[in-house]
ROVEXDO-621691 format. One line per 8 residues: number of its first residue (from 1); for each residue z, x negated, y negated of N, C-alpha, C, O, CB. Coordinates in steps of 0.1 Angstrom, whole numbers, plus 5000, padded with zeros to 4 digits. Glycine has a CB too. Example, Ala and Ser with C-alpha at 12.3 -4.5 7.8 and 13.67 -1.06 7.14 Angstrom:
BEGIN
1 = 5078,4868,5057,5078,4877,5045,5078,4868,5033,5085,4858,5033,5090,4887,5045; 5071,4872,5022,5071,4863,5011,5079,4871,5000,5080,4866,4989,5057,4859,5006
//
This chain:
BEGIN
1 = 4901,5166,4843,4914,5164,4851,4923,5154,4843,4918,5145,4837,4911,5159,4865; 4935,5157,4843,4945,5149,4835,4947,5135,4841,4944,5132,4853,4958,5156,4835; 4952,5126,4833,4955,5112,4838,4970,5112,4840,4978,5118,4832,4951,5101,4827; 4975,5105,4850,4989,5103,4852,4993,5089,4853,4985,5080,4856,4993,5111,4866; 5005,5086,4850,5010,5072,4850,5010,5067,4864,5014,5074,4874,5024,5071,4844; 5006,5054,4866,5007,5048,4879,5021,5049,4885,5023,5051,4897,5003,5033,4878; 5031,5047,4876,5045,5048,4881,5048,5061,4888,5057,5061,4896,5054,5046,4868; 5041,5072,4885,5044,5085,4891,5042,5085,4906,5047,5093,4913,5036,5096,4884
9 = 5033,5076,4910,5030,5076,4925,5039,5066,4932,5038,5065,4945,5015,5072,4927; 5047,5058,4925,5055,5048,4932,5064,5053,4943,5071,5063,4941,5063,5040,4921; 5063,5047,4954,5071,5051,4966,5078,5038,4972,5072,5027,4972,5062,5058,4977; 5090,5039,4975,5098,5028,4981,5105,5033,4994,5110,5043,4995,5109,5023,4971; 5104,5024,5004,5110,5026,5017,5118,5014,5021,5114,5003,5018,5100,5030,5028; 5129,5016,5027,5137,5004,5032,5139,5006,5047,5143,5017,5051,5151,5003,5024; 5137,4996,5054,5139,4996,5069,5146,4984,5073,5147,4974,5066,5125,4997,5076; 5153,4985,5085,5160,4974,5091,5151,4968,5102,5146,4975,5110,5174,4978,5096
17 = 5149,4955,5102,5142,4948,5113,5151,4947,5125,5161,4940,5125,5136,4934,5108; 5147,4954,5136,5154,4954,5148,5147,4946,5159,5135,4944,5158,5157,4968,5153; 5154,4942,5170,5148,4934,5180,5135,4940,5186,5126,4932,5189,5158,4932,5191; 5134,4953,5188,5122,4958,5194,5110,4957,5185,5098,4958,5189,5123,4973,5198; 5112,4954,5172,5101,4953,5162,5096,4938,5162,5087,4936,5154,5106,4956,5148; 5101,4929,5170,5098,4915,5168,5092,4909,5181,5092,4915,5192,5111,4908,5165; 5087,4897,5178,5080,4889,5189,5091,4879,5195,5103,4880,5192,5068,4882,5184; 5086,4870,5203,5095,4860,5210,5101,4850,5200,5110,4843,5204,5087,4853,5220
25 = 5096,4850,5188,5102,4841,5178,5112,4849,5169,5117,4843,5159,5091,4835,5169; 5115,4861,5172,5124,4870,5165,5118,4873,5151,5126,4875,5141,5138,4864,5164; 5105,4872,5149,5099,4876,5137,5091,4889,5139,5087,4892,5150,5090,4865,5131; 5090,4897,5129,5084,4910,5130,5069,4909,5134,5062,4901,5129,5085,4918,5117; 5065,4918,5143,5051,4920,5147,5043,4924,5135,5047,4933,5127,5050,4930,5159; 5032,4917,5133,5023,4921,5122,5018,4935,5123,5016,4942,5113,5011,4912,5122; 5015,4940,5136,5011,4954,5138,5021,4964,5133,5017,4975,5129,5007,4956,5152; 5033,4961,5135,5044,4970,5131,5044,4971,5116,5046,4981,5110,5058,4965,5136
33 = 5042,4959,5109,5042,4959,5094,5030,4967,5090,5031,4975,5080,5041,4944,5089; 5018,4965,5097,5006,4973,5093,5009,4988,5094,5004,4996,5085,4995,4969,5102; 5016,4993,5104,5019,5007,5106,5027,5012,5094,5025,5022,5089,5026,5010,5119; 5037,5004,5090,5046,5007,5079,5038,5008,5066,5039,5017,5058,5057,4997,5077; 5028,4998,5064,5020,4998,5052,5011,5010,5052,5010,5016,5041,5011,4985,5052; 5005,5014,5063,4996,5026,5063,5004,5038,5060,4999,5047,5053,4989,5027,5077; 5016,5039,5065,5024,5051,5063,5028,5052,5048,5027,5063,5043,5037,5050,5072; 5033,5042,5042,5037,5043,5028,5025,5045,5019,5026,5051,5009,5045,5030,5024
41 = 5014,5039,5023,5002,5041,5015,4998,5056,5015,4994,5061,5005,4990,5032,5020; 4999,5062,5027,4996,5076,5028,5005,5085,5020,5001,5094,5012,4996,5081,5043; 5018,5082,5021,5028,5089,5013,5026,5088,4998,5026,5098,4990,5042,5084,5016; 5022,5076,4994,5020,5073,4979,5007,5081,4975,5008,5087,4964,5018,5058,4977; 4997,5080,4982,4984,5087,4979,4986,5102,4979,4981,5109,4970,4973,5083,4988; 4994,5108,4988,4997,5122,4989,5005,5126,4976,5003,5137,4971,5004,5126,5001; 5014,5118,4972,5022,5120,4961,5013,5121,4948,5015,5130,4940,5033,5109,4959; 5004,5112,4947,4995,5112,4936,4985,5124,4936,4983,5131,4926,4987,5099,4935
49 = 4978,5126,4948,4968,5136,4949,4973,5150,4951,4966,5160,4948,4959,5133,4960; 4986,5151,4955,4992,5164,4958,4983,5171,4969,4981,5183,4968,4993,5173,4946; 4979,5163,4978,4970,5169,4989,4972,5160,5001,4978,5149,5001,4955,5170,4985; 4966,5164,5012,4965,5155,5024,4955,5144,5021,4947,5145,5012,4960,5163,5036; 4957,5133,5028,4949,5121,5026,4945,5115,5039,4952,5117,5049,4956,5110,5017; 4935,5107,5039,4931,5099,5051,4929,5084,5047,4926,5082,5035,4918,5104,5058; 4931,5075,5056,4929,5061,5053,4914,5058,5055,4909,5060,5065,4938,5052,5062; 4908,5054,5044,4894,5050,5044,4893,5036,5049,4884,5032,5056,4887,5052,5031
57 = 4901,5027,5044,4901,5013,5048,4914,5006,5044,4921,5009,5034,4889,5006,5041; 4917,4996,5052,4927,4986,5048,4919,4974,5043,4914,4967,5051,4937,4983,5060; 4919,4973,5030,4910,4963,5024,4914,4949,5025,4906,4940,5028,4909,4966,5009; 4927,4947,5025,4932,4933,5027,4947,4934,5031,4954,4943,5026,4930,4924,5014; 4951,4924,5039,4965,4922,5042,4967,4908,5042,4961,4900,5049,4968,4929,5056; 4977,4903,5034,4981,4889,5034,4995,4888,5038,5004,4893,5032,4979,4883,5019; 4997,4882,5050,5010,4879,5055,5014,4865,5049,5009,4855,5052,5010,4878,5071; 5024,4866,5041,5028,4854,5033,5041,4847,5039,5042,4835,5038,5031,4858,5019
65 = 5049,4855,5045,5061,4849,5052,5066,4859,5062,5061,4870,5063,5073,4846,5042; 5075,4855,5071,5079,4864,5082,5092,4871,5079,5101,4865,5072,5081,4855,5095; 5093,4883,5084,5106,4890,5084,5113,4888,5097,5106,4887,5108,5104,4906,5081; 5126,4886,5097,5133,4883,5109,5143,4894,5113,5146,4903,5105,5141,4870,5108; 5147,4894,5126,5157,4904,5130,5169,4904,5121,5174,4893,5117,5162,4900,5145; 5173,4916,5117,5185,4917,5108,5181,4918,5093,5189,4922,5085,5194,4906,5110; 5169,4914,5090,5164,4915,5076,5163,4930,5072,5160,4938,5080,5151,4908,5074; 5165,4932,5059,5161,4945,5053,5147,4944,5048,5144,4934,5041,5172,4949,5042
73 = 5139,4953,5051,5125,4953,5047,5122,4964,5037,5125,4975,5039,5115,4955,5060; 5118,4960,5025,5115,4969,5014,5100,4970,5012,5094,4960,5009,5123,4965,5001; 5095,4982,5013,5081,4984,5011,5080,4992,4998,5086,5002,4996,5074,4992,5023; 5071,4987,4989,5069,4994,4976,5054,4996,4975,5046,4986,4977,5075,4985,4964; 5050,5008,4971,5036,5011,4970,5033,5020,4957,5042,5028,4953,5031,5018,4982; 5021,5018,4952,5017,5027,4941,5002,5027,4940,4995,5018,4945,5023,5023,4928; 4996,5038,4935,4982,5039,4933,4978,5030,4921,4984,5032,4910,4977,5054,4931; 4969,5021,4923,4965,5012,4912,4952,5017,4905,4950,5013,4893,4962,4998,4918
81 = 4944,5025,4912,4931,5029,4906,4926,5040,4914,4929,5042,4925,4921,5017,4906; 4917,5049,4907,4912,5060,4914,4897,5061,4912,4892,5057,4901,4919,5073,4910; 4890,5067,4922,4876,5071,4920,4876,5086,4918,4885,5091,4912,4867,5066,4932; 4866,5092,4924,4865,5107,4923,4875,5113,4933,4883,5121,4929,4851,5112,4926; 4875,5108,4945,4884,5114,4956,4892,5102,4962,4901,5105,4970,4876,5121,4966; 4889,5090,4959,4895,5079,4965,4906,5073,4956,4905,5074,4944,4885,5068,4969; 4915,5066,4963,4926,5059,4956,4929,5046,4962,4930,5044,4974,4939,5068,4956; 4929,5036,4953,4933,5022,4958,4948,5022,4957,4954,5025,4947,4927,5011,4950
89 = 4955,5018,4968,4969,5017,4969,4973,5003,4972,4968,4997,4981,4975,5027,4980; 4983,4998,4964,4988,4985,4965,5002,4986,4972,5010,4994,4969,4990,4977,4952; 5004,4978,4983,5016,4978,4990,5022,4964,4990,5015,4954,4994,5015,4983,5004; 5034,4962,4986,5041,4950,4986,5053,4951,4996,5061,4961,4995,5046,4945,4972; 5055,4941,5005,5066,4941,5014,5075,4929,5012,5070,4918,5011,5061,4942,5029; 5088,4932,5010,5097,4921,5007,5109,4922,5018,5114,4933,5021,5103,4923,4993; 5112,4910,5023,5123,4909,5033,5135,4904,5026,5134,4895,5017,5119,4901,5045; 5147,4909,5029,5159,4904,5023,5170,4901,5034,5172,4910,5043,5165,4914,5013
97 = 5175,4889,5034,5186,4886,5043,5198,4891,5036,5202,4885,5025,5187,4870,5046; 5204,4902,5041,5215,4908,5034,5228,4900,5034,5237,4901,5025,5218,4921,5040; 5229,4891,5044,5241,4882,5045,5241,4871,5034,5250,4868,5027,5243,4876,5059; 5229,4864,5034,5227,4853,5025,5222,4858,5011,5222,4850,5001,5217,4843,5030; 5219,4870,5009,5213,4876,4997,5201,4868,4992,5200,4865,4981,5224,4876,4986; 5192,4865,5002,5179,4859,4999,5168,4868,5001,5168,4876,5011,5178,4846,5008; 5158,4868,4992,5147,4877,4993,5134,4869,4992,5133,4859,4986,5147,4887,4981; 5124,4874,5000,5111,4867,5000,5100,4878,5002,5102,4888,5009,5110,4857,5011
105 = 5089,4876,4995,5077,4884,4996,5071,4881,5010,5068,4869,5013,5067,4882,4985; 5069,4891,5018,5063,4888,5032,5048,4893,5033,5041,4886,5039,5071,4895,5042; 5045,4903,5026,5031,4909,5028,5027,4916,5015,5034,4923,5008,5031,4918,5040; 5014,4914,5012,5007,4922,5002,4995,4928,5008,4988,4922,5016,5004,4913,4989; 4992,4941,5004,4980,4947,5010,4974,4957,5000,4981,4963,4991,4984,4955,5022; 4961,4959,5001,4954,4970,4994,4947,4979,5004,4941,4974,5013,4944,4964,4984; 4949,4992,5002,4942,5002,5011,4935,5012,5002,4938,5014,4990,4953,5009,5019; 4925,5018,5008,4918,5029,5001,4921,5042,5009,4918,5043,5021,4902,5026,5000
113 = 4926,5051,5002,4929,5064,5007,4920,5075,5001,4917,5073,4989,4944,5068,5005; 4917,5085,5008,4908,5096,5003,4916,5109,5004,4921,5112,5015,4895,5096,5010; 4916,5117,4993,4922,5130,4993,4913,5140,4999,4901,5140,4997,4926,5134,4978; 4918,5148,5008,4910,5158,5015,4916,5172,5014,4928,5174,5013,4907,5154,5030; 4907,5182,5016,4912,5196,5017,4915,5200,5031,4915,5191,5040,4901,5206,5011; 4918,5212,5033,4922,5217,5047,4911,5215,5057,4913,5214,5069,4926,5231,5047; 4898,5214,5053,4887,5212,5062,4883,5197,5063,4874,5194,5071,4875,5220,5057; 4891,5189,5057,4888,5174,5057,4878,5169,5048,4873,5158,5049,4885,5171,5071
121 = 4874,5178,5038,4864,5174,5028,4870,5167,5016,4881,5172,5012,4855,5186,5024; 4864,5157,5011,4870,5150,5000,4872,5159,4987,4864,5168,4985,4862,5138,4996; 4883,5157,4980,4886,5165,4968,4889,5155,4957,4894,5144,4959,4897,5175,4971; 4888,5160,4945,4890,5152,4933,4905,5149,4931,4914,5157,4935,4885,5159,4920; 4908,5137,4926,4921,5132,4923,4922,5129,4908,4913,5125,4902,4925,5120,4932; 4935,5130,4903,4937,5126,4889,4934,5111,4887,4937,5103,4896,4951,5130,4884; 4930,5107,4875,4929,5093,4871,4943,5088,4868,4952,5096,4867,4920,5091,4859; 4944,5075,4868,4957,5069,4865,4956,5060,4853,4946,5056,4848,4962,5060,4877
129 = 4968,5057,4847,4969,5047,4836,4981,5038,4838,4991,5043,4842,4969,5054,4822; 4979,5025,4836,4990,5016,4838,4999,5015,4826,4995,5017,4815,4984,5002,4841; 5011,5011,4829,5021,5008,4819,5028,4995,4819,5029,4988,4809,5032,5019,4819; 5032,4990,4831,5038,4977,4832,5027,4966,4833,5016,4969,4834,5047,4976,4845; 5032,4953,4831,5022,4942,4832,5016,4941,4846,5004,4939,4847,5030,4929,4829; 5024,4943,4856,5019,4943,4870,5008,4954,4872,4998,4951,4877,5030,4944,4880; 5011,4966,4867,5002,4977,4868,4989,4974,4861,4978,4977,4866,5008,4990,4863; 4990,4969,4849,4979,4966,4840,4970,4955,4847,4957,4956,4847,4983,4960,4827
137 = 4976,4945,4853,4968,4934,4860,4961,4940,4872,4949,4938,4874,4978,4923,4865; 4968,4948,4880,4961,4954,4892,4951,4964,4888,4940,4965,4895,4972,4961,4901; 4953,4972,4877,4943,4982,4873,4930,4974,4868,4919,4978,4871,4949,4991,4861; 4933,4964,4860,4922,4956,4854,4913,4949,4865,4901,4948,4864,4927,4946,4845; 4920,4945,4876,4912,4938,4886,4907,4947,4898,4900,4942,4907,4922,4927,4892; 4910,4960,4897,4906,4969,4907,4890,4970,4908,4885,4971,4920,4911,4983,4904; 4883,4970,4898,4868,4971,4899,4862,4959,4907,4853,4961,4915,4861,4971,4886; 4868,4947,4906,4864,4936,4914,4867,4938,4929,4858,4935,4938,4871,4923,4910
145 = 4878,4944,4932,4881,4947,4946,4872,4958,4952,4868,4957,4963,4896,4951,4948; 4869,4967,4943,4860,4978,4947,4846,4972,4950,4840,4976,4960,4858,4989,4936; 4841,4963,4942,4829,4956,4944,4829,4948,4957,4819,4949,4965,4825,4947,4932; 4840,4942,4960,4841,4935,4973,4840,4944,4985,4834,4941,4995,4854,4927,4973; 4847,4956,4984,4846,4966,4994,4832,4970,4997,4827,4972,5008,4855,4978,4991; 4824,4973,4986,4810,4977,4987,4802,4966,4993,4793,4969,5001,4805,4981,4973; 4804,4954,4989,4796,4943,4995,4799,4942,5010,4790,4940,5018,4800,4929,4989; 4812,4943,5014,4816,4942,5028,4809,4954,5036,4805,4952,5047,4831,4943,5029
153 = 4808,4966,5030,4802,4977,5037,4787,4975,5039,4782,4980,5049,4804,4990,5028; 4781,4967,5031,4766,4964,5032,4763,4955,5044,4752,4954,5049,4761,4959,5019; 4773,4947,5048,4770,4937,5058,4775,4941,5072,4774,4933,5081,4777,4924,5055; 4779,4953,5073,4783,4958,5087,4771,4960,5096,4772,4964,5107,4790,4972,5086
//
């Protein structure tokens, strides 16, 4: 199976943070951000695998700062590493105050998605290769994250 550039799976979504998306502090609900992260990870993995996918795990979510009502929320995702049928997807969420033109990283997350056929059975996915410095760093560190996932699975 051929290798494809990590950049080929890159997906970007922009959303507006509205009052129904927020808590009593006018900051975005973490659960809403998680739903957006899962959605963009699925889109990214489907783009790479050219098939349906399922979420195997949300490996980590780090909430670094809050998004507020009126902020523009940019989600950026790409496949960082692949197994036989699984894909590690990195998602970065950035909030921008469009009036003040200020931007801040709000959330980083890694998910594992699995490509499946019409019967829901895992299918092979293409390998990836990194090009940018960020991609190279995430590709190089992916085996450590995989090892952590395997350790976590053993203690359930």
